C-alpha positions in Angstrom: 33.9 150.6 57.3 31.7 150.9 60.3 28.9 148.2 61.2 26.2 149.0 58.6 23.0 150.5 59.9 20.3 152.7 58.3 21.2 156.4 58.8 19.0 159.5 58.1 21.4 162.1 58.7 24.8 162.9 56.5 27.5 165.4 57.2 29.4 166.3 54.1 33.0 167.1 55.0 33.7 169.0 52.0 32.6 172.3 50.0 31.8 173.5 46.7 30.2 171.5 43.8 30.8 168.2 45.4 29.0 169.0 48.7 26.1 170.2 46.6 26.2 166.9 44.6 26.1 164.8 47.6 23.3 167.0 49.2 21.0 166.4 46.1 21.2 162.6 46.3 20.9 162.5 50.0 17.7 164.8 50.0 16.2 162.5 47.4 16.7 159.5 49.5 14.9 161.5 52.5 18.2 162.2 54.6 18.9 165.4 56.5 22.0 167.0 55.1 24.6 168.8 57.2 27.3 171.0 55.6 30.5 172.3 57.2 32.2 175.7 56.3 35.3 177.5 56.8 35.3 181.3 57.3 35.8 182.0 53.6 32.6 179.9 52.8 30.4 181.5 55.4 27.8 182.5 52.6 28.6 179.7 50.0 25.9 177.8 48.3 26.5 174.6 49.8 25.9 176.0 53.2 22.5 177.7 51.9 21.4 174.5 50.4 21.9 172.2 53.6 19.5 171.6 56.5 22.2 172.7 58.8 25.6 174.3 58.3 28.4 174.1 60.9 31.4 176.4 61.1 34.6 174.7 61.5 37.4 177.2 61.6 39.4 179.6 59.5 39.8 179.7 55.8 43.0 177.8 55.6 42.4 174.1 54.9 44.5 173.1 57.7 42.5 174.9 60.2 39.0 173.7 58.6 38.4 171.2 56.0 41.6 169.4 57.2 40.8 169.8 60.8 39.7 166.3 61.9 38.9 167.3 65.5 36.9 170.2 64.1 35.0 168.0 61.6 34.2 165.2 64.3 32.9 168.0 66.9 30.7 169.4 64.0 29.3 165.9 63.4 28.6 165.5 67.1 27.1 168.9 67.5 24.8 168.5 64.6 23.5 164.7 65.4 25.0 163.4 62.3 24.9 159.5 61.9 27.2 159.2 58.8 29.9 161.2 57.1 30.6 161.5 53.4 34.0 163.1 52.6 33.6 164.0 49.1 37.0 164.1 47.3 40.2 165.8 48.0 40.9 167.0 51.6 40.5 164.1 53.8 38.7 161.7 51.5 41.6 159.2 51.6 42.9 159.8 55.0 43.2 156.5 56.9 43.2 158.5 60.2 40.2 160.5 59.4 38.3 157.2 58.3 39.2 155.6 61.7 38.4 158.4 63.7 34.9 158.7 62.2 34.2 155.0 63.1 35.7 155.5 66.7 33.2 158.4 66.9 30.2 156.3 66.1 29.7 157.6 62.6 29.4 155.4 59.4 32.2 156.5 57.1 30.9 156.5 53.6 34.1 155.0 52.1 36.2 152.0 52.6 37.7 151.0 55.9 40.7 152.7 57.1 43.0 149.7 56.7 42.0 149.6 53.1 42.8 153.2 52.6 46.1 152.7 54.3 46.9 150.0 51.8 46.3 152.0 48.8 47.1 155.3 50.4 51.0 155.0 49.6 51.8 154.5 45.8 54.8 152.4 47.0 52.7 150.1 49.0 49.9 149.9 46.6 52.3 148.8 43.6 53.8 146.2 46.0 50.2 144.8 46.4 49.3 145.1 42.8 52.2 143.5 41.7 51.5 140.5 44.1 48.0 140.3 43.0 49.3 139.9 39.3 48.5 143.6 38.0 51.0 145.0 35.7 52.8 148.1 37.1 55.2 150.5 35.5 58.8 149.6 36.4 60.2 151.8 39.0 61.6 152.3 42.5 59.3 152.2 45.5 62.1 151.6 48.3 62.0 153.2 51.7 65.1 155.1 51.0 64.1 158.4 49.2 67.3 160.3 49.8 68.4 162.3 47.0 71.6 160.2 46.3 69.7 157.0 46.3 66.9 158.5 44.0 69.5 159.5 41.6 71.1 156.1 41.5 67.7 154.5 41.0 66.6 157.1 38.2 69.9 156.2 36.4 69.1 152.4 36.8 65.5 152.9 35.5 66.6 155.1 32.6 65.6 158.7 31.7 63.0 159.9 31.3 61.4 159.3 34.7 58.7 160.4 36.9 59.1 161.5 40.4 55.7 161.0 42.4 54.5 161.7 45.7 53.8 158.4 47.7 51.3 159.7 49.7 49.0 161.6 47.3 47.7 162.2 43.6 46.1 165.0 41.6 49.4 165.9 39.9 50.8 167.3 43.2 54.4 166.4 44.0 54.9 165.0 40.4 57.6 166.0 38.1 58.9 164.4 34.8 62.6 164.5 34.2 64.3 164.1 31.0 68.0 164.7 31.7 70.0 163.6 34.8 71.3 167.3 35.4 67.7 168.3 36.0 67.1 165.5 38.7 68.1 167.3 41.9 66.1 170.4 41.4 63.1 168.5 40.4 63.3 166.0 43.3 63.5 168.9 45.9 60.5 170.8 44.1 58.3 167.6 44.1 59.3 166.8 47.8 58.4 170.4 49.0 55.1 170.1 47.1 54.3 166.7 48.4 55.1 167.8 52.0 52.8 170.7 52.0 50.0 168.9 50.0 50.2 165.5 51.7 52.3 166.0 54.9 54.5 163.5 53.8 57.8 163.9 51.5 57.9 160.4 50.4 58.7 159.9 46.8 58.8 157.0 44.4 60.2 156.7 40.9 58.6 155.4 37.7 59.7 154.7 34.1 58.1 157.7 31.9 55.8 156.0 29.6 56.0 158.3 26.5 52.7 159.8 25.1 50.5 157.2 27.0 46.6 157.3 27.4 45.6 157.8 30.9 42.7 155.3 31.5 40.9 154.6 34.8 38.4 152.0 35.6 35.5 152.6 38.0 35.0 149.7 40.5 32.2 149.3 43.1 32.0 146.6 45.8 29.5 146.0 48.7 30.0 144.2 51.8 28.5 140.9 50.6 31.4 139.9 48.3 29.9 141.6 44.9 32.6 143.6 43.1 31.9 145.0 39.6 33.4 147.6 37.1 31.5 150.4 35.5 33.7 150.5 32.4 36.6 153.0 31.7 37.1 156.7 31.5 39.7 158.4 29.3 41.4 161.2 31.4 44.3 161.8 28.8 43.9 165.8 28.2 45.8 167.2 31.1 47.9 170.1 32.4 50.3 169.9 35.2 49.6 166.2 35.3 46.0 167.2 36.3 43.0 166.2 34.3 41.0 168.7 32.3 38.9 166.6 29.9 37.3 163.2 30.8 35.2 160.9 28.6 33.6 157.5 28.6 34.0 155.3 26.7 37.6 155.8 25.6 38.1 156.1 21.8 41.1 153.9 22.2 39.6 151.0 24.2 38.3 148.1 22.4 35.7 145.8 23.9 38.3 143.0 24.4 40.9 145.5 26.1 37.9 146.7 28.3 37.2 143.4 29.5 40.8 142.6 30.2 41.2 145.9 32.2 37.8 145.4 34.0 38.9 141.9 35.0 42.3 143.2 36.3 40.5 145.9 38.2 37.9 143.7 39.8 40.6 141.3 40.7 42.6 143.9 42.5 39.5 145.1 44.2 38.7 141.6 45.6 42.3 141.1 46.6 42.4 143.9 49.0 38.8 143.3 50.3 37.7 146.6 49.0 34.1 148.2 49.7 32.5 151.1 48.3 33.4 153.2 45.1 37.0 153.1 44.0 39.1 153.9 40.8 42.1 152.0 39.3 44.2 154.3 37.2 46.3 152.9 34.4 48.8 154.2 31.7 47.8 152.8 28.2 51.0 152.7 26.0 50.8 153.2 22.3 51.6 149.4 22.0 48.6 148.5 23.8 50.0 147.5 27.2 48.6 149.0 30.3 50.3 149.6 33.7 48.7 150.3 37.0 49.4 153.7 38.7 47.4 154.2 41.6 44.0 153.4 43.2 41.9 156.2 44.4 39.7 155.0 47.4 37.0 157.4 46.7 34.4 158.9 44.3 36.3 160.6 41.5 35.8 164.2 40.2 34.8 162.7 36.9 32.1 160.2 38.2 29.6 162.0 36.3 30.6 160.7 32.8 30.2 157.2 34.1 26.6 158.1 35.5 25.7 159.7 32.2 26.5 156.6 30.3 25.0 154.1 32.6 22.1 156.2 34.0 22.8 155.7 37.6 23.6 157.6 40.7 27.0 156.6 42.0 26.3 158.7 45.3 23.2 156.9 45.8 25.2 153.5 45.5 27.7 154.8 48.1 25.0 155.6 50.5 23.2 152.4 50.1 26.3 150.3 50.4 27.4 152.1 53.4 24.0 150.8 55.0 24.8 147.3 54.2 22.7 146.9 51.1 23.9 144.8 48.0 24.8 146.4 44.6 21.9 147.1 42.8 23.2 145.8 39.5 25.2 142.8 38.2 28.0 142.8 35.9 25.9 141.7 33.1 23.4 144.3 33.6 26.0 147.0 33.7 27.5 145.8 30.6 24.1 145.9 28.8 23.5 149.5 29.8 26.9 150.5 28.7 26.4 149.0 25.5 23.7 151.4 24.6 24.7 154.1 26.8 26.0 156.5 24.1 29.0 158.7 24.9 29.6 161.4 27.7 32.6 164.1 27.9 33.3 166.3 30.9 35.4 169.5 31.1 36.7 171.2 34.2 35.9 174.8 34.2 38.8 176.4 36.4 39.9 179.6 37.6 43.1 179.9 35.9 44.8 181.7 33.0 46.1 179.5 30.1 48.3 182.3 28.7 50.2 182.3 32.0 50.8 178.6 32.0 47.5 177.9 33.8 48.3 180.2 36.6 45.5 179.9 39.4 43.3 183.1 39.7 41.0 184.3 42.6 38.6 187.1 42.4 34.8 187.8 42.6 32.4 186.2 40.1 30.6 189.2 38.5 28.1 187.3 36.4 27.7 183.4 36.1 25.4 181.7 33.6 25.4 177.8 33.4 25.1 176.4 30.0 21.6 174.8 29.2 20.8 171.4 27.9 23.8 169.7 29.6 24.8 168.7 33.3 26.7 171.3 35.0 27.8 170.5 38.7 28.9 173.7 40.3 28.4 176.0 43.4 28.7 179.4 41.7 26.6 182.5 42.1 27.0 186.3 41.2 29.0 187.9 43.8 30.7 184.8 45.0 34.5 185.2 46.0 36.8 182.6 44.6 39.3 182.3 47.3 43.1 181.4 46.9 42.7 178.7 49.7 41.1 176.0 47.7 41.2 174.1 44.3 40.9 176.2 41.2 38.1 174.0 39.7 34.9 175.9 39.5 32.4 173.6 37.8 32.1 170.5 35.7 30.3 170.7 32.3 29.1 167.2 31.3 27.6 166.6 27.7 25.9 163.2 26.8 25.3 162.1 23.3 24.4 159.1 21.3 27.9 158.9 20.2 31.3 160.7 20.5 30.7 163.3 17.7 27.3 164.0 19.1 28.7 164.5 22.5 31.6 166.7 21.1 28.8 168.8 19.3 27.0 169.3 22.7 29.8 170.3 24.7 31.1 172.9 22.2 27.8 174.6 22.2 27.5 174.5 26.0 31.0 176.0 26.3 29.6 178.8 24.1 26.7 179.3 26.2 28.6 179.2 29.5 29.2 182.6 31.1 31.6 183.5 33.7 32.7 187.0 34.1 35.0 188.6 36.9 38.1 186.7 36.8 40.2 184.7 34.2 39.0 181.1 33.4 40.0 178.2 31.2 36.4 178.2 29.3 37.7 179.4 25.8 40.9 177.2 26.1 38.5 174.2 26.8 36.6 174.8 23.6 39.8 175.0 21.8 40.6 171.7 22.9 37.4 169.9 22.3 37.2 171.4 18.8 40.7 170.6 17.9 41.0 168.1 15.0 43.2 165.8 16.9 40.7 165.6 19.7 37.7 165.3 17.5 39.4 162.4 15.8 40.2 160.7 19.2 43.9 160.7 18.7 45.0 162.0 22.0 47.6 161.1 24.7 48.9 162.8 28.0 51.1 165.3 25.8 47.9 166.4 24.0 48.2 170.1 25.2 51.9 170.4 25.0 51.9 168.9 21.3 48.9 170.7 19.9 48.2 173.8 21.9 51.5 174.7 23.5 52.2 177.9 25.6 53.2 179.8 22.5 49.8 178.9 20.8 47.9 180.0 24.0 49.2 183.6 24.1 46.5 186.1 23.0 47.5 188.6 20.3 46.9 192.3 20.6 43.4 193.2 21.2 41.4 193.4 18.0 40.1 196.6 16.5 36.4 195.3 17.4 37.3 194.5 20.9 38.8 198.1 21.5 35.7 199.7 19.8 33.3 197.6 21.9 35.2 198.7 25.0 34.8 202.4 24.0 31.1 201.9 23.6 30.5 199.8 26.7 32.5 202.3 28.9 30.8 205.4 27.5 27.3 203.6 27.7 27.9 202.7 31.3 29.2 206.2 32.3 26.3 207.6 30.8 23.9 205.2 32.3 25.4 205.9 35.8 23.3 208.9 36.6 24.1 211.8 34.3 21.1 214.1 34.7 20.8 215.9 31.4 19.4 214.3 28.2 21.5 212.0 26.0 20.9 214.4 22.9 22.7 217.0 24.7 25.8 215.0 25.7 28.8 216.3 23.9 26.8 219.2 22.5 28.3 222.6 21.8 26.6 225.8 20.5 28.6 225.8 17.3 29.2 222.0 16.8 29.5 218.7 18.6 32.8 218.1 20.3 34.4 214.6 20.8 35.2 213.2 24.1 38.4 211.3 24.7 37.9 207.9 26.1 41.0 206.3 27.7 41.0 202.9 28.9 43.0 199.6 29.2 41.8 196.5 27.4 43.3 193.2 28.8 46.0 195.6 30.4 47.0 197.3 27.2 46.4 201.2 27.1 44.1 202.4 24.6 42.6 205.8 23.7 39.8 206.7 21.3 37.8 209.8 20.5 34.1 209.4 21.0 31.7 211.8 19.0 28.1 211.7 20.4 25.6 211.6 17.3 22.4 210.9 19.1 20.9 209.0 22.1 23.0 205.7 21.9 24.8 206.7 18.8 28.7 207.6 18.5 31.2 207.9 16.1 34.6 206.4 17.1 37.9 207.8 16.0 41.4 206.4 16.5 44.1 207.8 14.2 42.9 207.0 10.7 40.1 204.8 11.5 36.5 206.1 11.9 33.5 204.1 12.5 29.9 204.6 13.8 28.6 202.7 16.6 25.1 202.4 18.0 23.5 200.2 20.9 20.5 198.7 18.9 19.0 196.6 22.1 19.6 196.4 25.6 18.6 194.2 28.6 20.1 193.3 31.9 23.9 192.8 31.3 23.4 192.4 27.5 23.4 194.7 24.6 23.4 194.6 20.9 26.0 196.9 19.4 26.4 197.7 15.7 29.9 198.7 14.7 29.5 200.1 10.9 27.2 197.6 9.4 28.0 194.5 11.7 25.9 193.8 14.7 27.4 192.1 18.1 25.6 190.5 20.7 27.5 191.3 23.9 27.2 189.7 27.5 28.9 192.0 30.0 29.4 192.7 33.7 30.0 196.0 35.1 32.9 196.1 37.8 34.6 199.0 39.4 35.9 201.5 36.9 35.1 199.1 34.2 33.5 196.0 32.7 33.9 192.4 31.7 32.6 191.6 28.3 32.6 188.5 26.0 33.2 189.0 22.0 33.5 186.2 19.4 33.7 183.8 22.3 36.5 185.4 24.2 36.4 187.2 27.6 37.8 190.7 27.8 38.4 193.3 30.7 38.2 196.9 29.9 39.0 199.4 32.7 38.0 203.1 32.2 41.0 205.3 33.0 39.6 208.5 31.4 39.5 210.3 34.6 42.2 208.3 36.5 45.1 210.2 38.2 48.3 209.8 36.1 50.5 207.0 37.2 54.3 207.0 37.6 55.6 204.1 35.5 58.8 202.3 35.9 60.6 200.7 32.9 59.8 197.0 33.6 63.0 195.8 31.6 64.9 197.5 34.5 62.9 196.8 37.4 64.4 194.6 40.2 61.1 194.3 42.1 59.9 190.7 42.4 56.1 190.6 42.9 53.5 187.9 42.9 51.1 187.4 40.2 48.5 185.8 42.3 46.8 185.5 45.7 48.6 183.0 47.6 50.8 181.9 50.6 54.8 181.9 50.8 56.0 178.5 51.5 59.6 178.5 50.7 62.3 181.4 50.5 65.5 180.0 48.7 67.6 183.2 49.1 68.7 185.7 51.8 69.3 189.5 51.5 72.9 190.0 50.1 72.9 186.9 48.1 74.1 186.9 44.5 71.6 185.2 42.1 71.7 184.4 38.4 68.9 184.7 35.8 66.4 181.9 36.3 67.4 181.1 39.8 64.5 180.0 42.0 64.0 182.8 44.5 60.8 181.8 46.5 57.7 179.4 46.3 54.1 180.5 46.5 51.2 178.1 47.0 48.0 178.9 45.3 44.8 176.7 45.0 47.0 173.5 46.1 49.8 173.9 43.7 53.3 175.5 44.3 54.5 178.0 41.7 58.3 178.9 41.7 59.4 182.5 41.0 62.8 183.0 39.5 65.1 185.8 39.1 64.6 187.8 35.8 68.5 188.7 35.6 71.5 188.3 37.3 72.3 190.4 40.5 72.1 190.8 44.2 69.2 190.5 46.6 69.0 194.0 48.2 65.6 193.6 50.1 63.2 190.9 51.2 59.7 191.9 52.2 58.0 188.4 52.6 58.2 185.5 55.1 57.4 182.0 54.9 53.6 181.5 55.8 52.6 184.9 54.9 49.6 185.4 52.5 50.4 187.7 49.6 48.0 189.6 47.0 48.7 190.0 43.2 51.3 192.9 42.6 52.6 192.7 46.1 56.4 193.5 46.3 58.1 190.4 47.7 62.0 191.2 47.3 64.2 193.4 45.3 67.2 192.6 43.1 69.9 195.1 42.1 71.3 194.3 38.6 75.1 193.0 38.5 
C-alpha cells in the first residue's frame, strides 16, 4: 500500500453498481469522484453520477477496464489522488496495484506483494499451510501438464476439482467425477482460465461432497489491528458462482464462528495484510472446514455484512487507506453482530435459468427497484445490457430481525422487483428462497442441482391466461397506437360485428386467437372451443388491470417493437404480434445442420475444420459471453460443410456459425 495521506479525489476503476456504491460513500465523505467508461458505457448511470467521467477505450474489457495504461492516464488527466478498483477486472492484479503506487496514487487495497502472495491459489495454499490453516488436499505443483495432472488426480482420488490458479469467480473451475472425463475438463478449464486471467496454470483439489461455502470477512489497518466481521454463507451457487449470500450462516455455531474467525485473522496477520479481505472455506458435513482461497478485495456480497453490523465497509477502506486505525475492536464488532439480526442477498442476473443459466443481453424496457430493501444497481429504462461484462445486474439485500423475517422480506422484494426487456433469473431466485429446504437452512453447494435441477426449471407450455392476456395487450396497444376512428366502431359491420384474427408468439410459441370487439376496452376472445370475455378495467403508465371472465389481473408491461413484455402471476412473458408479419419460410429444426449461437458473444475457440467428420455431442466451438465460456456441440453425426465464424469475431443470437451435413 502507498504511504498513507489524506486524499480528496478518488478514481473508481470499475463500472456498474459497484462504481455507484463507492461513489455514494466517497461523496458522503466529501471526496471528488471520478468515473471511467468504455464505449459501451458512455451514457451509463455510474458516469452520470460522478463529478468527472473519463473515457478509457473500446467496449471490450481488454481495451478499457483491463487496460492499465488507459486507467492511469485517466487518473493523471483527471487529477485523481487515489484509486479504488472495486471488484473484478483489475481489483486483484498485483501489476496494477504496483503501477498505481508508482504513479503516485493511493491504491485502495492491499500492497502488490500481498496480492501476489494470495493471487495464485497454489501459492496461497502453501502459505496458509505454513500458517497452520487447514486446506483441502490436492496438488499445487508447478507442472500442470495434462499427463501430470491426470496422475495427480488419480492419486487424490475422484471426484476432483480442477481450478484456475490465478483467479476465482467459478471461472476455470470444473468438477470431474470419472477419469475418462478428465482430459476434456482440463482443456476446457485451462482455456477459460487463459481467457479470464491470462494464465493457464491449474491446481487440483479433492472434491468435498455437498459442502457449505463459508467465507470470513477480515479487515486490517496499518497499525497492526486485525479483526474479523463474522461469516457469510454463499452455498447457493450455479456454475460455481454465487447466487445467494447470507449472514450469519444457519450452519455456523458461535463456537465454530470463533474458531474460523481466529484462523482467518491469524492468516491475515501472517501475511501482513492491510485493508478488506475475505478468506473462503468449504465446511464439510462433518464440521471440518478447509481453506480455498483469499480474495484481496471487497466482495460482491459485502452488503450483508454491512446490514448485520450497521457499518460501511467502503468507508473503512477509504479511512484505512489514509492511515487511520480501524474504527471498532473485535469485542465491539462481536457485540453488534449478536444483536444485528439476519441479512440475505440475491444476485439479479441477465441469464436464462431454463437454458442452463445462459447469459442474456438486450435493452432494459422497464426497471423498478423493489421497495423497503437495499438494492445496489446501475439500471435504468433504455439501458443496454451488453455481452462484454458480467451478467450480474443488481444485488437485492433484505435485513430482518431473524432469518425467517429476512426470507419473508426478500420474497416480497422479489415480487415487487420489475425488470422487463430481457430474460433474468428473478423468478428463479424467488423459487430458491421460498423452497422448503432453503427456509429450513438445509443447503449446500449442490442445492440447485438437488432441489431445482434443469428439468424442474423448464417452463411448461404457456397457460391459457397468459395467451389471453397477450391477445388483450397486443390488441390494446395496437388500438392505442393511433387508430383514428372511435373505439366503438372498431370491428363493426353494418349487419354484425366481425372478429379480427390476432396472431402472435408467446415466449416463442406461435398462437392465434379470434378477437371480437364488444365495446371500448372490451373484447370476446375465442380459440377453438374456448370463449371468454375480457375487459381493461383500469389503466396507467405501463400498467393495466385486465378482467378475464370474472377474474381481475393486475399486469405490469412494457411495449417493445412488435409486441410487449408483461408479468403474470410472478412470471415474465414476451408476446410478439405477428398478425401482419410476412409469412416466414421455416426449416424443420430436426433436420437442420445449421449451428447458430444462442447469445451475443465472442468466438474464442474453433475445434473443427471444414470437411471434418463429427459425432453427436462433439464440441465444435466455444463462445465467450459475460466472462463465461460456453461450448456448442454437434447435434448429430455428420461432416462439417461450412464454417462462417473465426476466432475473435463477435456474434449475435441466431447468427449461423457453421453447417453440418448429416451422415
